[in-house]
C-alpha positions in Angstrom: -14.9 13.9 27.7 -16.8 11.7 25.2 -17.9 8.4 26.1 -15.3 5.4 25.7 -16.7 2.1 24.8 -15.3 -1.1 25.9 -14.3 -4.2 23.8 -14.2 -7.4 25.6 -11.6 -9.3 23.5 -12.9 -12.5 25.0 -16.7 -11.9 24.2 -18.3 -14.9 21.7 -20.0 -11.8 19.6 -16.3 -9.9 19.4 -15.0 -13.5 18.2 -17.3 -14.1 15.8 -17.7 -10.9 14.2 -14.7 -8.5 15.0 -16.0 -5.8 12.4 -19.3 -5.2 13.7 -17.8 -4.8 17.4 -15.1 -2.5 16.3 -17.5 -0.6 13.9 -20.1 -0.1 16.9 -17.1 1.2 18.9 -15.9 3.2 16.2 -19.3 5.1 15.6 -19.4 6.0 19.0 -15.9 7.6 19.3 -12.4 7.4 17.9 -10.9 5.4 20.8 -12.0 2.7 22.4 -10.5 0.2 25.3 -10.0 -3.5 25.0 -10.4 -5.4 27.7 -9.3 -9.2 28.2 -9.7 -10.9 31.8 -6.4 -11.2 33.5 -4.3 -9.1 31.1 -5.7 -5.5 32.0 -6.6 -3.2 28.9 -5.1 -1.1 26.1 -6.5 1.5 23.8 -7.6 1.1 20.6 -8.0 3.6 17.9 -10.9 2.7 15.7 -11.1 5.6 13.0 -9.2 5.7 10.1 -7.8 9.2 10.3 -6.5 8.8 14.0 -5.2 5.2 13.4 -3.1 6.5 10.5 -1.8 9.3 12.4 -1.0 7.6 15.5 1.3 5.0 13.4 3.3 7.7 12.3 3.2 10.0 15.6 7.0 10.0 17.0 5.4 10.3 20.6 4.4 6.6 20.2 7.0 3.6 20.2 6.9 0.2 19.7 8.4 -1.8 22.5 10.4 -5.2 23.2 8.4 -7.7 21.5 7.0 -10.7 22.8 10.1 -12.9 21.2 12.5 -11.1 23.8 10.6 -13.4 26.3 11.2 -16.8 24.2 13.4 -19.3 26.1 16.2 -19.8 23.6 19.8 -20.9 23.7 22.2 -18.2 25.0 23.7 -17.7 21.2 20.5 -17.4 19.6 19.2 -14.5 21.9 21.4 -11.9 19.9 19.0 -12.7 17.0 16.0 -11.8 18.9 15.7 -8.2 18.6 14.2 -7.5 15.3 13.9 -4.6 12.9 10.0 -4.6 14.4 10.6 -3.1 17.5 13.7 -0.6 16.7 12.9 2.9 16.0 14.5 6.0 15.2 17.9 6.4 13.3 18.4 2.7 14.2 15.2 1.3 12.4 15.8 4.0 9.6 19.3 3.1 8.9 18.5 -0.9 8.6 15.4 -0.1 6.7 17.5 1.9 3.9 19.6 -0.6 3.7 17.2 -3.7 2.9 14.4 -1.9 1.5 16.0 -1.8 -2.1 15.4 -5.5 -2.1 11.7 -5.3 -1.6 10.4 -2.8 -3.9 7.4 -3.2 -6.3 9.8 -3.3 -9.1 11.6 -6.5 -7.3 8.4 -8.3 -6.4 7.1 -7.8 -10.1 10.6 -9.5 -11.3 9.9 -12.4 -8.7 6.6 -13.3 -10.3 7.7 -15.9 -12.7 9.4 -17.8 -10.1 6.1 -17.7 -7.9 3.7 -19.0 -10.3 5.8 -22.6 -10.8 5.7 -22.7 -7.1 1.8 -22.1 -7.4 1.4 -24.5 -10.1 3.1 -27.4 -8.4 1.1 -26.7 -5.1 -2.1 -27.0 -7.2 -1.0 -30.2 -8.7 -0.3 -31.5 -5.4 -3.7 -30.5 -4.1 -5.4 -32.2 -7.0 -3.6 -35.3 -6.1 -5.0 -35.0 -2.5 -8.3 -34.4 -3.0 -11.1 -37.2 -2.5 -14.1 -37.2 -4.7 -12.7 -33.6 -5.4 -12.9 -32.2 -2.0 -9.6 -31.2 -0.3 -8.7 -28.5 2.5 -7.0 -25.5 1.1 -5.3 -24.5 3.9 -2.7 -27.6 4.8 -2.5 -28.4 1.2 -2.2 -25.0 -0.6 -2.5 -21.4 1.3 -0.3 -22.8 4.1 3.0 -24.1 2.7 2.8 -21.4 -0.2 4.4 -18.6 1.8 7.4 -20.7 3.0 7.8 -22.4 -0.5 8.0 -18.7 -1.8 10.5 -17.5 1.0 12.7 -20.6 0.2 12.9 -19.2 -3.5 13.5 -16.0 -2.6 16.2 -16.9 0.1 18.1 -19.6 -2.0 17.3 -22.3 0.4 18.4 -25.8 -1.2 15.2 -27.9 -2.5 16.5 -30.6 -0.1 16.1 -28.7 3.0 12.9 -27.2 2.2 10.8 -29.6 3.8 11.9 -28.5 6.8 11.5 -24.9 6.3 7.7 -26.2 5.4 7.7 -27.2 9.0 8.6 -24.1 10.4 6.2 -22.2 8.5 3.4 -24.6 9.9 4.8 -23.8 13.5 4.8 -19.9 13.0 1.3 -20.2 11.3 -0.1 -21.9 14.0 0.5 -19.3 16.4 2.8 -18.4 19.7 2.5 -21.9 21.2 4.6 -24.7 22.3 5.3 -25.7 18.6 6.5 -22.0 17.9 8.6 -21.3 20.5 10.2 -24.9 19.9 10.8 -24.1 16.2 12.2 -20.7 16.8 16.0 -21.9 17.8 15.9 -24.4 14.7 14.7 -21.6 12.3 17.7 -19.4 13.9 20.2 -22.0 13.3 19.1 -22.7 9.8 19.1 -18.9 9.0 22.7 -18.6 10.0 23.8 -21.6 8.0 22.1 -20.1 5.2 24.1 -17.1 5.7 27.1 -18.5 6.8 26.9 -21.1 3.5 27.5 -18.5 1.2 30.8 -17.2 0.5 29.7 -13.9 -1.0 26.9 -12.1 -2.9 26.6 -14.8 -5.5 23.2 -15.8 -7.1 19.9 -14.1 -8.0 18.3 -14.3 -4.6 17.5 -12.0 -1.8 20.1 -13.7 0.3 22.9 -13.1 -2.4 21.8 -9.5 -2.4 21.9 -8.8 1.3 25.4 -10.7 1.3 26.5 -8.4 -1.1 25.7 -5.4 1.1 27.4 -7.3 4.1 30.7 -7.9 2.0 30.9 -4.3 0.9 30.9 -3.2 4.3 30.1 -5.2 7.2 29.6 -2.0 9.3 26.6 -1.0 7.3 24.7 -4.7 7.6 26.3 -6.8 10.2 26.0 -10.5 10.1 23.8 -10.4 13.0 21.3 -8.3 11.4 21.4 -10.5 8.4 20.4 -13.6 10.1 17.8 -11.6 12.1 16.2 -10.3 9.1 16.4 -14.0 7.3 14.6 -15.4 10.4 12.2 -12.7 10.8 11.2 -13.0 7.4 9.8 -16.4 8.5 7.8 -15.1 11.0 6.2 -12.1 9.0 5.8 -13.6 5.6 3.2 -16.2 6.6 0.8 -13.5 6.4 -0.4 -14.4 2.7 -1.8 -17.7 4.1 -4.5 -16.0 6.1 -5.4 -13.6 3.4 -5.5 -15.9 0.6 -8.1 -18.5 2.7 -10.2 -15.5 3.7 -10.0 -14.1 0.0 -11.3 -17.5 -1.4 -14.1 -17.9 1.1 -15.2 -14.2 0.7 -15.3 -14.6 -3.2 -17.2 -18.0 -3.1 -19.7 -15.9 -0.6 -20.1 -13.4 -3.0 -20.6 -14.7 -6.5 -21.3 -11.3 -8.1 -17.7 -10.0 -7.2 -16.5 -13.5 -8.4 -18.4 -13.3 -11.6 -17.0 -9.8 -12.1 -13.3 -10.9 -11.3 -13.7 -13.9 -13.9 -14.8 -11.9 -16.5 -12.5 -8.9 -15.9 -9.0 -10.3 -14.8 -7.6 -6.9 -15.1 -9.2 -6.2 -11.6 -7.1 -8.8 -9.6 -4.5 -6.2 -8.2 -7.2 -4.2 -7.2 -9.3 -7.1 -5.8 -6.2 -8.0 -3.7 -6.3 -4.3 -2.3 -10.1 -4.9 -1.5 -10.0 -8.0 -0.2 -7.1 -7.3 2.3 -9.1 -4.1 3.4 -12.3 -5.9 3.8 -11.1 -9.0 5.3 -7.7 -8.9 6.1 -6.4 -11.2 8.9 -4.7 -8.3 11.0 -7.5 -6.9 13.4 -5.1 -4.9 15.8 -1.6 -3.4 15.1 1.1 -4.2 17.4 0.6 -1.6 20.5 2.5 1.4 20.6 3.5 2.9 24.1 3.1 6.5 24.7 6.4 8.4 25.5 4.9 11.2 27.3 1.5 12.2 28.2 -0.4 12.9 25.0 -3.8 13.4 23.8 -5.6 11.5 20.5 -8.9 13.2 19.6 -9.1 15.2 23.3 -8.5 11.9 25.0 -5.6 11.8 27.5 -3.3 9.0 27.2 -0.6 8.6 29.6 2.9 7.9 29.3 3.6 4.2 29.1 0.1 3.4 28.0 -0.1 0.8 25.2 -2.4 2.1 22.3 -3.0 0.0 19.2 -4.7 0.9 16.0 -7.7 -1.2 15.5 -7.7 -2.3 11.7 -10.6 -4.0 11.7 -12.4 -0.7 12.4 -10.4 1.7 10.7 -10.5 -0.3 7.2 -14.2 0.2 7.4 -14.7 3.6 8.6 -17.3 5.3 6.5 -15.4 8.7 7.1 -12.5 7.1 4.5 -14.2 4.4 2.5 -17.9 4.8 0.6 -20.1 1.9 1.8 -17.1 0.2 3.8 -19.0 -3.2 4.9 -19.5 -4.0 1.3 -16.9 -6.0 -0.5 -16.4 -3.8 -3.7 -13.6 -5.4 -6.4 -14.0 -2.3 -8.4 -13.2 0.3 -5.5 -10.8 2.8 -6.5 -7.4 1.3 -5.3 -5.4 3.7 -2.9 -8.4 6.2 -2.3 -7.2 6.1 0.7 -5.0 3.1 1.3 -5.8 0.5 3.6 -4.2 0.2 6.7 -3.8 -3.8 6.1 -0.2 -3.5 6.2 0.5 -0.9 8.6 1.3 2.7 7.7 4.4 5.0 8.8 8.0 3.8 9.1 7.0 0.3 10.2 4.8 -0.3 7.0 5.4 -4.0 6.3 8.4 -4.6 4.6 7.1 -7.1 2.4 4.1 -5.9 1.4 4.9 -5.8 -2.4 6.1 -9.6 -2.3 2.8 -10.5 -0.2 0.7 -8.8 -2.6 2.2 -10.2 -5.7 2.2 -13.6 -4.3 -1.7 -13.6 -3.4 -2.4 -12.4 -6.8 -0.7 -15.3 -8.3 -2.2 -17.5 -5.7 -5.9 -16.4 -6.5 -5.3 -16.1 -10.2 -3.8 -19.5 -10.7 -6.4 -21.2 -8.5 -9.4 -19.8 -10.0 -8.5 -20.4 -13.4 -7.5 -23.8 -13.0 -10.9 -24.7 -11.0 -13.5 -22.4 -12.5 -16.2 -24.8 -10.6 -14.5 -24.1 -7.2 -17.1 -24.3 -4.5 -17.1 -24.2 -0.8 -18.1 -27.9 1.0 -21.1 -27.1 3.4 -20.0 -27.2 6.9 -16.2 -27.0 5.5 -15.4 -23.8 6.8 -13.8 -23.0 10.5 -12.3 -20.0 11.8 -10.3 -19.7 15.0 -11.8 -17.6 17.6 -8.7 -15.3 18.0 -8.9 -11.5 19.2 -5.9 -10.4 17.1 -6.3 -12.4 13.8 -9.1 -13.0 11.5 -8.0 -16.9 10.1 -9.2 -19.9 8.9 -8.3 -23.3 10.8 -10.1 -25.1 7.9 -11.2 -24.2 4.1 -12.6 -27.4 2.7 -13.7 -26.9 -1.4 -14.7 -28.9 -4.3 -12.4 -28.6 -6.8 -14.2 -28.5 -10.1 -12.3 -28.0 -13.6 
């Protein structure tokens, strides 16, 4: 059997440059062992083709998520089981019902409602700047996804400040603030659903309530509330993509210049930036339903396996010159795995893409002299997520 490299997730070198760590392991073989002191180890699929195959292999299944272990009031427990941990026909049924509300066409139609949200945040950003310097994370990229979700779901303006706090708690990670926020998110999601008398309005919630009203056996109220509160959890991804992307562009002036010269590059640029510096380093682990093999390596029944996105998205077998940021890279040839693959491909990917496009477009047009502040970039040492905790910039019109 081929050598199986180990990646120590707590190693400072791995935390500082996970793309190099996964890249070195990938070139030894398609599988590695991820080791964390006190937590044992799991398998990681480091190459693109093998990772893509694993994500669609029915012999690997998602397990109960960490949400199931949250300490929430008893009446909230029915909302803990999200579509993220469903498999087979149960998952397919729910996905079929809600997918029409999350298509690329619907996301494009929603774009004009995202633009004023971005403009308003940038107005606030400029007001907060001191001598032109401001942190993009708490003042722009952080609140943006939740403001978009509130608009998408139809949350009243008076309540949106509270929902922003929920978004900040989720983005901060699964700590005490997150655990404390979950019951409140569920409560307000249930109130948002219960406060509607039918599928009226022009937002996502109105459409989903319309499905429920037609036939409650097709989409139950519990499933509807669960979808709304889970949207809050999953919908924070653009925060980290936007900040990673802004840092990458400012550190690659040739690519930024190309984007400024050819605005039509933007959709492809978002895909390339997600491939090159996407925040998700590892997929949620799947568990082998039986004894299986990946690339000739035996995986025992019940063993966890994760797709190492940081390795697969820079696999030279799939992407030419993969460590180079290239905004002219052909889109979808092949498609990166930043939003997953297969039955659990991110439901909100189209909306996230449009949101990131608008954010980068408006930010770069309003502040063409945007620049990094020396020492103003701080990154969290997180083995699962490549994300910033500070991105201080100079706003130069």
